[in-house]
TIMI-2910 file (N, C-alpha, C, CB; in pm, 1 decimal, decimal comma, always signed):
<rs>
+----------+----------+----------+----------+----------+----------+----------+----------+----------+----------+----------+----------+------+
!      n_x !      n_y !      n_z !     ca_x !     ca_y !     ca_z !      c_x !      c_y !      c_z !     cb_x !     cb_y !     cb_z ! resn !
+----------+----------+----------+----------+----------+----------+----------+----------+----------+----------+----------+----------+------+
!  +9850,6 ! +11301,4 !  +9976,4 !  +9917,9 ! +11233,8 !  +9866,3 !  +9924,7 ! +11084,7 !  +9896,7 ! +10060,0 ! +11292,2 !  +9842,9 !  Val !
!  +9878,2 ! +11004,7 !  +9803,0 !  +9887,1 ! +10859,7 !  +9817,9 !  +9995,2 ! +10808,8 !  +9724,2 !  +9750,1 ! +10790,6 !  +9788,3 !  Gln !
! +10080,9 ! +10722,3 !  +9777,3 ! +10193,9 ! +10673,5 !  +9700,9 ! +10187,9 ! +10521,9 !  +9687,6 ! +10324,9 ! +10716,2 !  +9766,3 !  Leu !
! +10234,9 ! +10471,9 !  +9575,5 ! +10240,3 ! +10327,3 !  +9553,6 ! +10366,7 ! +10294,4 !  +9475,7 ! +10113,6 ! +10276,8 !  +9477,7 !  Gln !
! +10448,5 ! +10208,8 !  +9535,4 ! +10570,0 ! +10164,6 !  +9468,6 ! +10542,5 ! +10037,9 !  +9389,5 ! +10682,9 ! +10141,3 !  +9570,2 !  Ala !
! +10609,0 ! +10024,2 !  +9277,3 ! +10594,9 !  +9904,5 !  +9195,0 ! +10722,7 !  +9882,0 !  +9115,7 ! +10473,2 !  +9916,4 !  +9100,2 !  Ser !
! +10729,8 !  +9766,1 !  +9051,7 ! +10844,1 !  +9737,7 !  +8965,9 ! +10945,6 !  +9642,2 !  +9025,0 ! +10911,6 !  +9863,2 !  +8931,9 !  Gly !
! +10924,7 !  +9600,6 !  +9149,1 ! +11018,0 !  +9507,1 !  +9210,2 ! +11009,5 !  +9370,0 !  +9146,6 ! +10992,0 !  +9496,4 !  +9358,5 !  Gly !
! +11104,1 !  +9286,9 !  +9180,1 ! +11106,4 !  +9151,8 !  +9126,8 ! +11238,3 !  +9084,2 !  +9154,5 ! +11079,2 !  +9152,9 !  +8978,6 !  Gly !
! +11259,6 !  +8972,9 !  +9086,8 ! +11381,6 !  +8895,1 !  +9101,9 ! +11475,9 !  +8928,1 !  +8986,4 ! +11350,3 !  +8742,7 !  +9106,8 !  Leu !
! +11599,0 !  +8959,6 !  +9019,7 ! +11698,5 !  +8993,0 !  +8918,3 ! +11832,2 !  +8931,7 !  +8958,5 ! +11711,3 !  +9147,4 !  +8900,5 !  Val !
! +11911,7 !  +8895,7 !  +8860,5 ! +12043,4 !  +8839,9 !  +8889,8 ! +12141,4 !  +8950,0 !  +8924,6 ! +12095,3 !  +8758,6 !  +8771,4 !  Gln !
! +12241,1 !  +8915,0 !  +9001,4 ! +12346,5 !  +9010,4 !  +9035,3 ! +12406,7 !  +9068,6 !  +8907,9 ! +12456,2 !  +8943,0 !  +9121,3 !  Ala !
! +12427,4 !  +9198,2 !  +8908,4 ! +12477,8 !  +9267,0 !  +8790,5 ! +12368,9 !  +9319,6 !  +8699,8 ! +12565,6 !  +9176,3 !  +8713,5 !  Gly !
! +12246,1 !  +9281,0 !  +8727,0 ! +12134,1 !  +9321,6 !  +8643,7 ! +12079,8 !  +9457,7 !  +8682,1 ! +12024,6 !  +9219,7 !  +8651,5 !  Gly !
! +11973,3 !  +9496,4 !  +8610,4 ! +11910,5 !  +9626,9 !  +8629,6 ! +11761,9 !  +9611,3 !  +8658,3 ! +11931,5 !  +9715,7 !  +8506,3 !  Ser !
! +11707,3 !  +9714,8 !  +8720,0 ! +11565,2 !  +9715,0 !  +8751,9 ! +11520,0 !  +9860,2 !  +8762,9 ! +11535,9 !  +9635,9 !  +8884,2 !  Leu !
! +11398,8 !  +9888,5 !  +8718,8 ! +11343,9 ! +10023,1 !  +8735,1 ! +11219,4 ! +10016,1 !  +8822,6 ! +11310,9 ! +10087,1 !  +8597,2 !  Arg !
! +11224,3 ! +10089,7 !  +8931,3 ! +11110,1 ! +10100,3 !  +9020,9 ! +11031,4 ! +10226,8 !  +8989,5 ! +11155,8 ! +10099,9 !  +9168,2 !  Leu !
! +10901,3 ! +10220,2 !  +9014,4 ! +10815,0 ! +10335,9 !  +8994,1 ! +10742,0 ! +10367,9 !  +9123,5 ! +10714,4 ! +10310,5 !  +8879,6 !  Ser !
! +10727,0 ! +10496,6 !  +9148,9 ! +10648,1 ! +10544,1 !  +9262,1 ! +10539,4 ! +10633,5 !  +9204,4 ! +10737,0 ! +10621,0 !  +9368,7 !  Cys !
! +10417,2 ! +10585,4 !  +9209,3 ! +10305,7 ! +10660,2 !  +9151,7 ! +10231,8 ! +10732,8 !  +9262,7 ! +10209,7 ! +10566,7 !  +9073,8 !  Thr !
! +10212,2 ! +10861,6 !  +9241,3 ! +10145,3 ! +10942,8 !  +9340,5 ! +10008,6 ! +10988,1 !  +9294,2 ! +10229,2 ! +11061,6 !  +9374,9 !  Gly !
!  +9916,5 ! +10991,0 !  +9386,7 !  +9781,8 ! +11038,5 !  +9356,5 !  +9751,3 ! +11156,2 !  +9447,3 !  +9676,0 ! +10925,1 !  +9374,2 !  His !
!  +9708,6 ! +11263,4 !  +9388,9 !  +9683,2 ! +11385,5 !  +9465,5 !  +9734,2 ! +11503,3 !  +9385,0 !  +9751,1 ! +11380,4 !  +9606,2 !  Gly !
!  +9659,4 ! +11610,6 !  +9388,3 !  +9691,5 ! +11723,0 !  +9300,2 !  +9817,4 ! +11797,0 !  +9340,5 !  +9577,2 ! +11818,9 !  +9297,1 !  Arg !
!  +9870,5 ! +11768,7 !  +9461,0 !  +9989,9 ! +11838,6 !  +9506,2 ! +10115,1 ! +11752,4 !  +9495,5 !  +9971,6 ! +11884,6 !  +9648,7 !  Thr !
! +10107,6 ! +11639,7 !  +9426,5 ! +10223,1 ! +11549,2 !  +9416,7 ! +10347,0 ! +11622,1 !  +9369,1 ! +10192,5 ! +11433,4 !  +9322,6 !  Phe !
! +10331,0 ! +11712,4 !  +9272,5 ! +10448,0 ! +11779,0 !  +9215,7 ! +10509,0 ! +11883,1 !  +9308,0 ! +10411,1 ! +11843,8 !  +9086,1 !  Asn !
! +10451,4 ! +11904,1 !  +9425,4 ! +10506,8 ! +11999,2 !  +9521,3 ! +10598,8 ! +11931,0 !  +9623,2 ! +10394,0 ! +12071,5 !  +9593,6 !  Glu !
! +10606,7 ! +11799,6 !  +9617,5 ! +10679,3 ! +11724,4 !  +9718,6 ! +10814,9 ! +11675,0 !  +9670,4 ! +10597,0 ! +11608,1 !  +9763,6 !  Tyr !
! +10910,8 ! +11673,4 !  +9762,9 ! +11032,0 ! +11596,1 !  +9741,9 ! +10993,7 ! +11449,6 !  +9762,9 ! +11148,9 ! +11641,5 !  +9839,3 !  Thr !
! +11036,2 ! +11364,4 !  +9670,5 ! +11006,5 ! +11222,2 !  +9678,9 ! +11136,8 ! +11146,2 !  +9702,0 ! +10934,6 ! +11172,0 !  +9549,9 !  Ile !
! +11132,3 ! +11052,4 !  +9794,0 ! +11251,9 ! +10975,6 !  +9827,9 ! +11222,6 ! +10826,1 !  +9824,0 ! +11304,3 ! +11015,9 !  +9966,6 !  Ala !
! +11327,3 ! +10751,0 !  +9799,2 ! +11323,9 ! +10605,4 !  +9807,4 ! +11403,0 ! +10560,8 !  +9929,3 ! +11380,5 ! +10540,5 !  +9678,0 !  Trp !
! +11345,0 ! +10465,2 ! +10000,7 ! +11411,0 ! +10400,3 ! +10112,6 ! +11403,9 ! +10250,1 ! +10089,6 ! +11345,7 ! +10440,3 ! +10248,9 !  Phe !
! +11486,1 ! +10175,9 ! +10162,8 ! +11477,5 ! +10031,0 ! +10154,8 ! +11497,5 !  +9971,7 ! +10293,6 ! +11581,6 !  +9974,7 ! +10055,4 !  Arg !
! +11443,6 !  +9852,2 ! +10311,2 ! +11454,5 !  +9787,9 ! +10441,1 ! +11457,8 !  +9637,4 ! +10425,9 ! +11339,3 !  +9829,3 ! +10531,5 !  Gln !
! +11545,4 !  +9574,8 ! +10503,8 ! +11549,8 !  +9429,7 ! +10512,2 ! +11513,3 !  +9390,7 ! +10654,7 ! +11690,5 !  +9373,9 ! +10471,7 !  Thr !
! +11461,6 !  +9269,7 ! +10675,2 ! +11420,2 !  +9226,7 ! +10809,1 ! +11533,8 !  +9240,5 ! +10910,9 ! +11371,4 !  +9081,7 ! +10805,1 !  Pro !
! +11502,1 !  +9298,4 ! +11024,0 ! +11599,1 !  +9311,3 ! +11130,6 ! +11693,7 !  +9428,5 ! +11116,7 ! +11677,0 !  +9188,5 ! +11139,5 !  Gly !
! +11678,4 !  +9504,0 ! +11008,6 ! +11766,4 !  +9619,0 ! +10986,7 ! +11685,7 !  +9747,6 ! +10983,9 ! +11845,4 !  +9603,1 ! +10855,8 !  Lys !
! +11753,9 !  +9856,2 ! +11012,5 ! +11689,7 !  +9986,2 ! +11008,5 ! +11662,8 ! +10026,4 ! +10864,0 ! +11776,5 ! +10091,8 ! +11079,0 !  Glu !
! +11555,4 ! +10102,2 ! +10844,3 ! +11525,6 ! +10152,5 ! +10710,8 ! +11639,7 ! +10241,5 ! +10663,7 ! +11391,7 ! +10229,8 ! +10709,5 !  Arg !
! +11676,8 ! +10224,3 ! +10537,9 ! +11793,1 ! +10294,5 ! +10483,0 ! +11751,6 ! +10386,3 ! +10368,4 ! +11899,0 ! +10193,8 ! +10434,5 !  Glu !
! +11801,1 ! +10507,2 ! +10371,1 ! +11776,6 ! +10603,2 ! +10262,5 ! +11850,3 ! +10558,3 ! +10136,6 ! +11821,6 ! +10746,6 ! +10303,8 !  Phe !
! +11785,0 ! +10576,5 ! +10020,5 ! +11847,5 ! +10539,2 !  +9893,8 ! +11870,9 ! +10661,5 !  +9804,4 ! +11760,7 ! +10436,5 !  +9820,6 !  Val !
! +11765,1 ! +10736,9 !  +9778,6 ! +11777,5 ! +10850,4 !  +9686,2 ! +11657,6 ! +10943,1 !  +9704,6 ! +11787,3 ! +10801,5 !  +9537,8 !  Ala !
! +11674,5 ! +11069,0 !  +9662,3 ! +11566,1 ! +11165,8 !  +9670,6 ! +11574,6 ! +11264,4 !  +9554,7 ! +11570,0 ! +11240,2 !  +9805,2 !  Ala !
! +11459,7 ! +11317,8 !  +9517,3 ! +11453,3 ! +11417,2 !  +9409,7 ! +11357,7 ! +11527,6 !  +9453,0 ! +11407,0 ! +11352,4 !  +9274,0 !  Ile !
! +11394,4 ! +11652,1 !  +9420,6 ! +11312,2 ! +11762,5 !  +9468,8 ! +11189,2 ! +11782,9 !  +9380,8 ! +11394,4 ! +11890,8 !  +9474,5 !  Asn !
! +11104,0 ! +11875,8 !  +9420,3 ! +10976,2 ! +11898,9 !  +9355,1 ! +10990,4 ! +11940,8 !  +9210,2 ! +10899,4 ! +12002,7 !  +9429,6 !  Trp !
! +11097,5 ! +12006,9 !  +9174,6 ! +11116,8 ! +12049,9 !  +9035,5 ! +11191,2 ! +11947,6 !  +8952,3 ! +11191,3 ! +12180,7 !  +9031,6 !  Gly !
! +11250,8 ! +11850,2 !  +9017,9 ! +11325,5 ! +11746,8 !  +8948,1 ! +11467,5 ! +11784,4 !  +8912,3 ! +11254,3 ! +11709,8 !  +8825,8 !  Gly !
! +11511,8 ! +11904,8 !  +8951,8 ! +11647,0 ! +11945,2 !  +8911,6 ! +11753,4 ! +11913,2 !  +9014,5 ! +11649,6 ! +12091,5 !  +8883,3 !  Glu !
! +11712,7 ! +11872,0 !  +9134,4 ! +11810,4 ! +11836,4 !  +9237,0 ! +11784,8 ! +11694,5 !  +9285,8 ! +11805,1 ! +11936,0 !  +9355,0 !  Arg !
! +11893,8 ! +11621,8 !  +9299,7 ! +11885,2 ! +11484,2 !  +9347,3 ! +11992,8 ! +11461,1 !  +9452,9 ! +11900,3 ! +11383,4 !  +9229,9 !  Thr !
! +11975,0 ! +11353,0 !  +9527,0 ! +12072,0 ! +11316,7 !  +9630,6 ! +12066,6 ! +11166,1 !  +9646,4 ! +12042,3 ! +11389,7 !  +9767,2 !  Tyr !
! +12186,3 ! +11105,5 !  +9661,4 ! +12194,5 ! +10959,6 !  +9668,1 ! +12272,3 ! +10915,3 !  +9791,4 ! +12260,2 ! +10903,7 !  +9541,4 !  Tyr !
! +12240,1 ! +10796,2 !  +9838,2 ! +12318,7 ! +10737,9 !  +9945,5 ! +12453,1 ! +10694,4 !  +9889,4 ! +12244,5 ! +10618,5 ! +10011,1 !  Ser !
! +12550,7 ! +10684,4 !  +9975,7 ! +12684,5 ! +10640,7 !  +9932,3 ! +12677,4 ! +10499,7 !  +9873,3 ! +12785,0 ! +10644,3 ! +10051,1 !  Asp !
! +12593,2 ! +10416,0 !  +9930,8 ! +12588,8 ! +10276,4 !  +9886,7 ! +12529,7 ! +10260,4 !  +9746,4 ! +12508,3 ! +10194,1 !  +9985,2 !  Ser !
! +12446,6 ! +10356,6 !  +9704,0 ! +12382,2 ! +10344,0 !  +9573,7 ! +12430,4 ! +10445,9 !  +9470,7 ! +12234,6 ! +10357,1 !  +9590,2 !  Met !
! +12506,5 ! +10545,8 !  +9512,7 ! +12549,4 ! +10648,1 !  +9417,5 ! +12633,8 ! +10585,0 !  +9307,8 ! +12628,6 ! +10759,7 !  +9488,7 !  Glu !
! +12603,2 ! +10623,1 !  +9184,7 ! +12672,2 ! +10566,7 !  +9069,9 ! +12605,6 ! +10442,4 !  +9016,6 ! +12813,1 ! +10535,9 !  +9105,5 !  Gly !
! +12513,8 ! +10385,5 !  +9093,8 ! +12444,3 ! +10264,9 !  +9049,7 ! +12294,6 ! +10288,1 !  +9033,6 ! +12468,6 ! +10151,9 !  +9148,0 !  Arg !
! +12246,9 ! +10406,4 !  +9065,8 ! +12105,8 ! +10432,2 !  +9045,5 ! +12082,2 ! +10577,1 !  +9005,0 ! +12027,3 ! +10399,0 !  +9171,5 !  Cys !
! +11969,2 ! +10599,2 !  +8941,1 ! +11929,2 ! +10732,4 !  +8897,9 ! +11782,9 ! +10752,6 !  +8934,0 ! +11952,6 ! +10751,9 !  +8745,0 !  Thr !
! +11756,1 ! +10862,7 !  +9002,8 ! +11617,9 ! +10895,7 !  +9036,1 ! +11570,8 ! +11005,9 !  +8941,8 ! +11604,3 ! +10939,9 !  +9185,8 !  Ile !
! +11447,5 ! +10995,6 !  +8896,4 ! +11391,5 ! +11095,4 !  +8805,7 ! +11241,5 ! +11103,4 !  +8831,3 ! +11421,7 ! +11060,1 !  +8655,6 !  Ser !
! +11179,5 ! +11207,7 !  +8776,0 ! +11035,1 ! +11219,7 !  +8795,3 ! +10967,4 ! +11272,6 !  +8670,3 ! +11004,3 ! +11310,6 !  +8913,5 !  Arg !
! +10844,4 ! +11229,6 !  +8651,7 ! +10759,4 ! +11276,7 !  +8543,2 ! +10628,3 ! +11318,4 !  +8609,5 ! +10737,4 ! +11165,2 !  +8430,2 !  Asp !
! +10617,7 ! +11447,3 !  +8640,8 ! +10500,4 ! +11494,0 !  +8713,7 ! +10373,6 ! +11487,7 !  +8629,8 ! +10522,5 ! +11635,0 !  +8761,7 !  Asp !
! +10388,0 ! +11489,6 !  +8498,9 ! +10269,8 ! +11475,6 !  +8413,8 ! +10205,3 ! +11338,4 !  +8434,3 ! +10307,2 ! +11495,8 !  +8265,0 !  Ala !
! +10289,6 ! +11241,6 !  +8467,1 ! +10240,9 ! +11106,2 !  +8493,6 ! +10228,4 ! +11079,0 !  +8643,2 ! +10333,9 ! +11003,3 !  +8429,9 !  Lys !
! +10268,3 ! +11175,7 !  +8723,0 ! +10261,2 ! +11156,0 !  +8868,0 ! +10349,0 ! +11042,0 !  +8914,8 ! +10118,8 ! +11130,4 !  +8910,3 !  Gly !
! +10466,5 ! +11031,1 !  +8857,7 ! +10552,2 ! +10916,1 !  +8885,3 ! +10696,9 ! +10958,1 !  +8906,2 ! +10543,4 ! +10815,1 !  +8771,7 !  Thr !
! +10759,5 ! +10893,9 !  +9004,1 ! +10903,4 ! +10906,6 !  +9027,1 ! +10964,4 ! +10769,6 !  +9001,0 ! +10935,8 ! +10957,9 !  +9173,7 !  Val !
! +11076,6 ! +10768,1 !  +8931,2 ! +11142,8 ! +10643,4 !  +8894,0 ! +11274,9 ! +10628,8 !  +8968,3 ! +11166,1 ! +10637,8 !  +8742,4 !  Tyr !
! +11310,6 ! +10502,7 !  +8994,0 ! +11442,9 ! +10471,2 !  +9045,9 ! +11501,4 ! +10364,0 !  +8955,5 ! +11437,5 ! +10424,0 !  +9196,1 !  Leu !
! +11593,7 ! +10405,1 !  +8870,4 ! +11660,9 ! +10312,2 !  +8780,7 ! +11785,2 ! +10260,9 !  +8851,0 ! +11696,7 ! +10379,7 !  +8644,6 !  Gln !
! +11791,8 ! +10130,3 !  +8873,8 ! +11904,8 ! +10070,9 !  +8943,8 ! +11980,7 !  +9977,7 !  +8850,2 ! +11857,6 !  +9994,9 !  +9069,3 !  Met !
! +12112,0 !  +9978,9 !  +8859,7 ! +12194,4 !  +9892,2 !  +8777,1 ! +12306,3 !  +9832,4 !  +8861,7 ! +12252,1 !  +9969,6 !  +8656,7 !  Ser !
! +12378,5 !  +9738,2 !  +8803,0 ! +12488,5 !  +9670,5 !  +8872,9 ! +12443,0 !  +9623,2 !  +9010,1 ! +12610,5 !  +9764,1 !  +8886,6 !  Ala !
! +12326,7 !  +9563,6 !  +9014,1 ! +12268,2 !  +9523,5 !  +9142,3 ! +12347,6 !  +9412,4 !  +9207,9 ! +12124,3 !  +9479,0 !  +9123,2 !  Leu !
! +12350,6 !  +9416,8 !  +9341,1 ! +12423,3 !  +9318,9 !  +9422,0 ! +12324,2 !  +9247,3 !  +9513,6 ! +12536,5 !  +9387,6 !  +9505,4 !  Lys !
! +12359,1 !  +9127,7 !  +9558,3 ! +12268,9 !  +9057,6 !  +9651,9 ! +12234,3 !  +9140,2 !  +9775,0 ! +12331,7 !  +8927,3 !  +9696,0 !  Pro !
! +12327,4 !  +9223,2 !  +9819,9 ! +12299,9 !  +9305,6 !  +9938,1 ! +12201,8 !  +9419,1 !  +9910,1 ! +12428,9 !  +9362,9 !  +9991,5 !  Glu !
! +12162,1 !  +9436,8 !  +9784,2 ! +12058,2 !  +9534,6 !  +9751,4 ! +11918,9 !  +9475,9 !  +9771,3 ! +12074,3 !  +9583,3 !  +9607,1 !  Asp !
! +11911,9 !  +9348,9 !  +9801,1 ! +11782,7 !  +9285,0 !  +9826,4 ! +11713,2 !  +9350,9 !  +9944,7 ! +11800,7 !  +9134,1 !  +9852,2 !  Thr !
! +11589,9 !  +9396,8 !  +9923,0 ! +11516,1 !  +9468,8 ! +10026,7 ! +11376,3 !  +9500,8 !  +9975,5 ! +11590,6 !  +9598,9 ! +10068,4 !  Ala !
! +11293,3 !  +9547,6 ! +10066,3 ! +11165,9 !  +9609,2 ! +10026,7 ! +11193,2 !  +9757,5 ! +10006,4 ! +11051,8 !  +9585,4 ! +10135,0 !  Val !
! +11164,0 !  +9804,3 !  +9888,8 ! +11186,7 !  +9944,0 !  +9853,4 ! +11055,0 ! +10020,0 !  +9862,7 ! +11247,5 !  +9956,4 !  +9711,2 !  Tyr !
! +11057,5 ! +10131,0 !  +9935,1 ! +10938,3 ! +10213,5 !  +9953,5 ! +10968,5 ! +10357,0 !  +9913,4 ! +10889,1 ! +10207,5 ! +10099,8 !  Ser !
! +10864,6 ! +10426,2 !  +9867,6 ! +10882,0 ! +10567,7 !  +9838,8 ! +10804,8 ! +10649,3 !  +9941,9 ! +10834,8 ! +10601,3 !  +9694,8 !  Cys !
! +10850,9 ! +10770,7 !  +9960,6 ! +10792,3 ! +10858,0 ! +10061,3 ! +10799,0 ! +11002,5 ! +10012,8 ! +10864,9 ! +10842,2 ! +10197,5 !  Ala !
! +10713,0 ! +11086,0 ! +10066,9 ! +10705,8 ! +11225,9 ! +10025,4 ! +10728,1 ! +11318,2 ! +10144,0 ! +10570,8 ! +11255,9 !  +9959,8 !  Ala !
! +10797,1 ! +11427,0 ! +10116,2 ! +10822,5 ! +11528,5 ! +10219,1 ! +10814,2 ! +11663,8 ! +10151,2 ! +10962,8 ! +11507,9 ! +10289,3 !  Lys !
! +10738,7 ! +11756,8 ! +10208,2 ! +10724,1 ! +11887,4 ! +10144,9 ! +10827,0 ! +11984,5 ! +10201,3 ! +10581,4 ! +11942,2 ! +10165,1 !  Ile !
! +10880,7 ! +12069,3 ! +10114,9 ! +10965,6 ! +12177,2 ! +10160,1 ! +11104,6 ! +12139,1 ! +10206,5 ! +10899,3 ! +12245,5 ! +10267,1 !  Gly !
! +11152,9 ! +12021,3 ! +10168,6 ! +11284,9 ! +11976,0 ! +10212,9 ! +11369,5 ! +11942,2 ! +10091,0 ! +11273,2 ! +11853,1 ! +10307,8 !  Val !
! +11491,1 ! +11994,1 ! +10087,4 ! +11582,5 ! +11962,1 !  +9978,0 ! +11625,4 ! +11816,0 !  +9987,0 ! +11706,0 ! +12055,0 !  +9980,8 !  Ala !
! +11654,5 ! +11754,5 !  +9873,2 ! +11688,9 ! +11612,1 !  +9874,8 ! +11802,3 ! +11576,1 !  +9971,0 ! +11726,6 ! +11568,8 !  +9736,9 !  Pro !
! +11903,2 ! +11660,4 !  +9981,4 ! +12017,5 ! +11630,9 ! +10067,8 ! +11982,5 ! +11629,8 ! +10215,6 ! +12126,0 ! +11730,7 ! +10043,8 !  Gly !
! +11869,9 ! +11687,7 ! +10250,9 ! +11829,7 ! +11692,9 ! +10391,5 ! +11730,2 ! +11582,6 ! +10427,1 ! +11769,3 ! +11828,7 ! +10423,3 !  Arg !
! +11688,6 ! +11504,7 ! +10329,4 ! +11586,1 ! +11403,2 ! +10355,6 ! +11628,4 ! +11302,3 ! +10462,5 ! +11552,7 ! +11330,0 ! +10227,5 !  Val !
! +11750,6 ! +11247,0 ! +10457,4 ! +11785,8 ! +11148,4 ! +10561,6 ! +11772,8 ! +11204,6 ! +10703,2 ! +11928,2 ! +11099,0 ! +10540,2 !  Pro !
! +11823,1 ! +11326,8 ! +10723,7 ! +11815,3 ! +11388,0 ! +10856,8 ! +11670,5 ! +11418,8 ! +10893,1 ! +11900,1 ! +11516,8 ! +10862,6 !  Met !
! +11595,0 ! +11476,5 ! +10799,7 ! +11455,1 ! +11508,7 ! +10826,5 ! +11375,1 ! +11384,0 ! +10860,9 ! +11393,0 ! +11579,0 ! +10706,4 !  Glu !
! +11404,1 ! +11274,9 ! +10791,6 ! +11332,3 ! +11150,3 ! +10820,6 ! +11362,2 ! +11102,8 ! +10962,6 ! +11370,3 ! +11040,7 ! +10718,8 !  Asn !
! +11488,0 ! +11114,9 ! +11003,9 ! +11523,6 ! +11069,5 ! +11140,0 ! +11459,8 ! +11158,7 ! +11245,3 ! +11676,8 ! +11067,9 ! +11158,7 !  Arg !
! +11457,3 ! +11288,1 ! +11220,1 ! +11410,4 ! +11381,9 ! +11322,6 ! +11258,6 ! +11396,3 ! +11324,8 ! +11473,2 ! +11517,4 ! +11300,5 !  Leu !
! +11199,0 ! +11407,3 ! +11206,7 ! +11057,0 ! +11441,5 ! +11199,8 ! +10971,8 ! +11343,9 ! +11120,2 ! +11042,2 ! +11576,1 ! +11141,0 !  His !
! +11036,8 ! +11252,2 ! +11051,9 ! +10960,9 ! +11157,2 ! +10970,2 ! +10920,7 ! +11218,2 ! +10837,3 ! +10836,9 ! +11110,0 ! +11044,9 !  Gly !
! +10877,6 ! +11134,8 ! +10746,3 ! +10827,7 ! +11179,1 ! +10616,6 ! +10678,7 ! +11207,9 ! +10627,1 ! +10855,5 ! +11073,1 ! +10507,1 !  Met !
! +10627,0 ! +11286,2 ! +10533,2 ! +10485,9 ! +11322,9 ! +10537,7 ! +10394,7 ! +11207,4 ! +10495,4 ! +10461,0 ! +11443,5 ! +10448,6 !  Asp !
! +10436,0 ! +11136,5 ! +10392,9 ! +10356,4 ! +11025,0 ! +10341,1 ! +10448,1 ! +10910,3 ! +10301,9 ! +10270,6 ! +11069,5 ! +10220,1 !  Tyr !
! +10397,2 ! +10789,0 ! +10320,2 ! +10467,3 ! +10668,4 ! +10279,1 ! +10377,7 ! +10586,4 ! +10187,8 ! +10511,1 ! +10585,5 ! +10401,6 !  Trp !
! +10442,9 ! +10519,2 ! +10093,9 ! +10371,2 ! +10425,4 ! +10010,8 ! +10405,9 ! +10282,8 ! +10050,2 ! +10402,4 ! +10449,5 !  +9863,8 !  Gly !
! +10321,9 ! +10190,8 ! +10009,8 ! +10350,6 ! +10049,2 ! +10031,5 ! +10467,4 ! +10009,3 !  +9943,1 ! +10225,8 !  +9960,9 ! +10001,8 !  Lys !
! +10558,1 !  +9928,6 !  +9995,9 ! +10680,5 !  +9896,8 !  +9926,0 ! +10668,8 !  +9788,0 !  +9821,8 ! +10781,4 !  +9858,4 ! +10022,4 !  Gly !
! +10778,1 !  +9770,1 !  +9749,7 ! +10788,5 !  +9664,6 !  +9649,9 ! +10919,0 !  +9587,9 !  +9675,1 ! +10783,9 !  +9723,4 !  +9504,0 !  Thr !
! +10912,5 !  +9455,0 !  +9666,6 ! +11026,8 !  +9371,3 !  +9701,1 ! +11120,7 !  +9355,4 !  +9582,6 ! +10980,0 !  +9234,6 !  +9749,6 !  Leu !
! +11248,3 !  +9382,2 !  +9608,8 ! +11354,2 !  +9358,1 !  +9510,7 ! +11442,8 !  +9247,1 !  +9565,4 ! +11437,7 !  +9488,7 !  +9481,4 !  Val !
! +11459,6 !  +9142,1 !  +9486,9 ! +11544,8 !  +9031,1 !  +9526,3 ! +11654,2 !  +9014,3 !  +9421,9 ! +11462,6 !  +8900,2 !  +9542,6 !  Thr !
! +11779,4 !  +9021,6 !  +9467,6 ! +11893,4 !  +9007,6 !  +9377,7 ! +11961,6 !  +8875,2 !  +9409,0 ! +11993,2 !  +9127,8 !  +9392,0 !  Val !
! +11963,8 !  +8787,7 !  +9312,8 ! +12024,4 !  +8656,6 !  +9333,5 ! +12171,0 !  +8657,6 !  +9291,7 ! +11947,7 !  +8549,0 !  +9255,5 !  Ser !
! +12250,0 !  +8576,9 !  +9362,0 ! +12394,1 !  +8573,4 !  +9332,7 ! +12426,7 !  +8471,2 !  +9224,7 ! +12473,5 !  +8541,6 !  +9459,6 !  Ser !
+----------+----------+----------+----------+----------+----------+----------+----------+----------+----------+----------+----------+------+
</rs>
């Protein structure tokens, strides 16, 4: 599975942005897809995950209530709709795929075993 994140850009604090993660490969719809973010000098941080069927999601405490993850397997795309953005949300956002793992277990699985596939990230900059 090949993944590519897009949709990043510059947004003012309080604004909204929708990121897209496009997957290529006939098994894309079998994977749990997750979003992570990273800023220079900091550890990569989990943001949100959605399972292969799209009916289960899981969010980090820092983003819960401010973002929604969804997927359209017909388009091979997972979306991350973010709102009420803060300057501290500035980061490179990347999507990743993991097979056979529920969204709530993605942070632990990533720490212990890593994700199966990673896509190139997209930069989100939130100005104050």
